[in-house]
N, C-alpha and C positions, 0 to 999 in steps of 0.2 A: 895506807896499809889496811888490809882487811883482816878481820878475825876469822880464824878457821872454825868450822863447825862440822858436825857429823850428821848425816841423814840416817834414816832407819836401817839402811844396809851397812852402816859403819863407814861409808865413804865420806871423806872430808870435802867440804865445799866452802867457798867464800861468799861474801855479800855480792861481789860482782857476778859470781856464778848465778846466784839467786835472781839478781836483777835481769840477767840475760834470759833465764828461764821464764820469768814473768812476762817479758816482752814477747817471747815466742807464743806463750799461751794466749796473750791478748790478740796477736795476729791471727791465731787459729780461730778464735771466737768471731773476729771481724770477718774472716773468710766464710765461716759458716753462716753468719748473718746475711752476707751478700749473696751466698748461694741460695739461701731460703727466699730472699727477695726475688732473685732471678727465676727460681722455680715457680713462685706464685705468679710472676709475670707471664711465664710460658703457659701456665694453666689458663689464665685469663685470655691469652692470645688464642689458644686452641679453642676455647669456648666461643670466642668471637668469630673465628674462622668457620666453626661448625654451622653458624647461622648465615654467614656471608658467602662462603665458598659455593654451596649448592646453587644459589642464584647466579653467581658469577659464571659457574661452569655451564649452567643452563643457557645463559646468554651467549657464551662462547660456542656451545654446541649449535645453537641456532645460527650463529654467524658463520661457523665453519661449514656446516653441513647443508644449511638452507641457502645462505647467501653466496658463499664461496664456491661450493660445488655446483650450485644452480641445477639441482636435480630436476629434469624436465617432467618427471613423473609426479612431482609434488605440485598440486594446483589447489588454489583456494576457490571453492565453488561460488559462483555468482548467482546461483538460484536461491532467492530469498525464502522460498517455500521450504527448501531443505534446511536452511538455518533456523527457520521458525520451528520446524519439526524437531530439530535437535534440542532447541531451547525448551520446547514443551516437555520432552522426555527428561531432560537434565535439571531444568529450573522451573518447577511448576508452582512456585510460591514467590512472594515478593515482600521484603521487610526492610524498612529504613533505606530504601534506594538500592537494595541488593537482591539479585535473584538467588533464591535458595531452593533446596529440594523439599517439597511438601509431601507428606505421606498420604496415600490413598487408603481409605478405611475399607479394607477387604474383609477383615475379621468380623466386624459388627456394623455393616452399612446401615444407614438410616432408611433406605428404601428396599422394597422387596423386588427380587428378580423373577420374571415369569418362569414358571416351571415348564420346561420344554419336554414333551413326551415322545415326539417323533415327527419326522418331516412329512409335509404334504407333497408327496412325490409327483403326482400328476399335475398339480397346480405349479409346482416348481419347474417342471419340464415345459409347460405352456409359456410361462413367463420368460424362461431362457430362450425359447424359440422366438418369442416376440422381440427380445433384445437383439437376437442375432440378425434380425431384419434391418437393424439400424446400427451398423458397426461404428459409426462416427460418435456415438454416445456411450457412456459407461454408467449403467445404473447400479445402485445399491438398494436392495429391497429386504424389508423385514415384515412378515405378516404373522400374527399370533391369534389363535382361536381360543377364546375364553373357556368354552365348555369342554374342549378336549385337550388343550395344551399343545396341539400340533402347530407346526410353524413352517414358514418359508424363509430361507436364509440364502440370499444371493449377494455376496460381498457385504453382508450386514454388519461386519465388524471392521470394515475399512473406513478410514477417515474421509470425510467429505466437508467442503465448506458449508457452513450452516445457513448463511444469509439470514433472513428474518426468522427462521425456525428456532434460533437461539432464544427467541422471546418466550418460548414455552417454559424452560427452566426458570427464567426471570419471573414469569407469572407465578409459578409454583412457590418460589422462594418468597415472593411478595406476600402471598397468602399464609405462608408459614409464619412470617413476622406478624401478620394480623392475628393469627391464632395465639401467638405468644404475648400479645398485647403491646408489641413495640411499634405497631403502625395501626392507625385508624383509617378506615376507608373514606371517612368524611373529612379527614385532614386535607388542607389545600396546599398546593405547591405553587411557587411563583416561577414563571418562565423567565429565564435569564439568557444572555448571549452564550453562556457556557454550554447550555444544553442544545441550542438550536443547531440543526444539521440538515443536510440535503437528503435527497431520496424521497421515499414514500411518506405520505402524511401531510396534513394541513396545518399542524401546529407551527411549523417553521415560518408560516406567513402571518401568524398572530403577533400582535405587538408585545415587545418585551415588557414584563410587568403583569401580564395576564395571569390569572390564577385558575387552577383546575383541581378538582378533588382527586384523591388517589384512585378512586373507583373509575372516574371518567378517564383518567390516564391509562388505566388497565384496559378499558374498553378500546380506546384509541390504539393502543399498542398492538392488540391482537386483531381486532375487527378491521381496522384500516391499515394495519402494519406501520403505524406512525413511528418513525425513528426518533424524533424529538421527544415524544412521550416515553419511548423506551429508555432514552438516556436519563430522563428525569427519574424514572422508576429504578434504573440501575444504580443511581446514586443513593436511592432510598435503601437498597439492599446491601450497600457498602462498596459499590464500585467494582471494577473489573477484577482487582486482586482478591478482594474478599469473596467475590462470586466464585472464583476458581477454588478457593479454600472450601467453600460450601459444597461445590460439585464433588470434590474429592471426599468430603465427609459423607456424602451420599453413596459413595462406592464407585464413582466413575473415574477411569484412568485415561480415557481418550477424548472426552468432551473438554474443550479448553477455549477460553475466550482471550483473545489478544488485544482487541480494539473495541472501542465504542462504535456504535452504529453510525453510518451505514456499512462500514467494512466492505467496500466494493472490491477489494483485492482478495477477499475470501480467506482471511487469516484466522477467523473463528472456526473451530473444527468440532465435529462430532461424528458419530456413526449412526446408521439406521437403527441398530439394536439399542443404542443408548436412548434414542428418542422413543422407541417402542417401550422401553422400561419406564421412562418418565410418564408416558400416557397411562401405562398400567397402574401406576401409583396414584393417579387421580382418584381411584376407588379405594385407596389404602387408608382406613380410619386411623392407623397409627402414624400416618404421615401428614394427613390433613383432616381438619374438623369437618363435620357434616355440612355446616354452613359455607365453609370455604369451597368444598367440593361442589355444592349447588351453584355458587357464584362463578366458579371456573367453568362449569358446564354451560351456564347461561352465556358467558362471554364468548366461549369458543364455539357456540352453536350459531353465531351470527357473523362469521367471517365473510367479508364482501367478496373475496376472491373464491368463486365457485367453479373455476375453469380447469381444475386439475383432477384430483381423485373424485370430487363430487360430480364432475361432469360425466363420469362413467356410472353414476348411480341413479336409480329412479327417484321420483319426488317423494315417495312414501318411506324412504329410508332416512333415518336420522344420522347426522354426521357432525362431530365436533373435531376441529382441526386447526392447524396453522401452516401456512405456506411459506416458502422462501424463494427468492428470485434475485440472482445477480447474473452478470453476463456469462460466467462459466459454470453456474450450477442452478438447477431448478428442482424444487422439492416440495413435498407435502407430507404431513404426518397427522393422523387422526384415528378416531374410533368410529367404526361403522356399526350402527344398531339396526338390525333387520326387523321388519314388522312382526316376525314370529318370536322376537326376543333374543335371538342369537346375535352375538356381536364379535367383531374381530378388530384388532389393531392393524393398520396398514401404514407403513412408512416407505416412501420412495424418494430417493435422492439421486439426481442424474447430473454427472459431469458432462458438459457439452461444448461444442464450438460456440463461439461468442453469440449469445442470444438466439441460438438455433431453435427453430420452432419444432424440430423433430422431438426434442425432449418433452415438450408439452403434449404432443400427440401420443408419445409413448406412455406417459403417466395416465392419460385418459383411457387408452386401450388396456393398460395393465389393470386399471380399476374395473373395467368392463369384464375382463377375463376372470378376475377374482370373484366379482359378484355372481357371474353366471355359474362359476364352479360351485359356489355356495348354494345357489338356488337349485342346481341339479344334484347337489350332494356328491359331486364327483371331484374330490380333492386329492 
């Protein structure tokens, strides 16, 4: 028997009534607790799906629309030059095994760009007419006059394989490291199997363990176009990846190195204008010390290959330069110093059928045309 009692409203209830009410309240609390647990689980599930679902949907999209539909208009290019070009644009830096996007220093580049005042219209027309006589080749030309700022631009901002012309920026960076005290020209490097490579140069035939001074390697790299010496010096300036970062800090967006030398496939790229800018900065005291500029001038004055631009110049003209030669490209870049003190930069890079002699003759003739235009002051 239960004792009656009254609630706040005056209604009577028994102990059994109270016990039933307590049971209902307990069930409600348990239900709320389960609902909260279920709600938290759903939140976690939604968060997990927000990470997993996009990848799953992407894979399903590829499967449904690329594999199942088999759209014949979707093709994967097998031209490696296109893929390399895409990689150059999208991934121009390398860190911890991953390609990343590296910034080009356009706002405050370390080098000066030649100030262009106007085109040499007559010389440009003559060179274009000369190129038209050999339609099987594709030349890129950049010429810059120091005294007037006038120039010739024939595909000067187009990418060309660099061949051994890439040794010019390697040389400049080497001497910048000398100026900063990080490299001593008298330091000696040991030849190892890692650096030995085919192509031009005699060092590939020297016994492993031979030692050479940094200055000797610089001479061999430029004067004899020695690829093994180049690879040794490239390691001194930080290798391919660091070299690309350096080039971008100088303000270049199109010069890019993909491979160590000899790079017979032509994956290392640059433009005639970029090479002209590099040559222009040999005289830049903010870029190189006076002693380094003297050393660079001395090294580049004694290049053994005198059969391109230099072959179109008389003997009383000074010329510092570096050539490049692979099957698909022939080029030369240098500074011409006339007896009257006037000087101009001339860069010619020619895409050609494999080892075509036409490219060589074109560079010689272009040099003659340019020199004669200067002598007659008919630019």
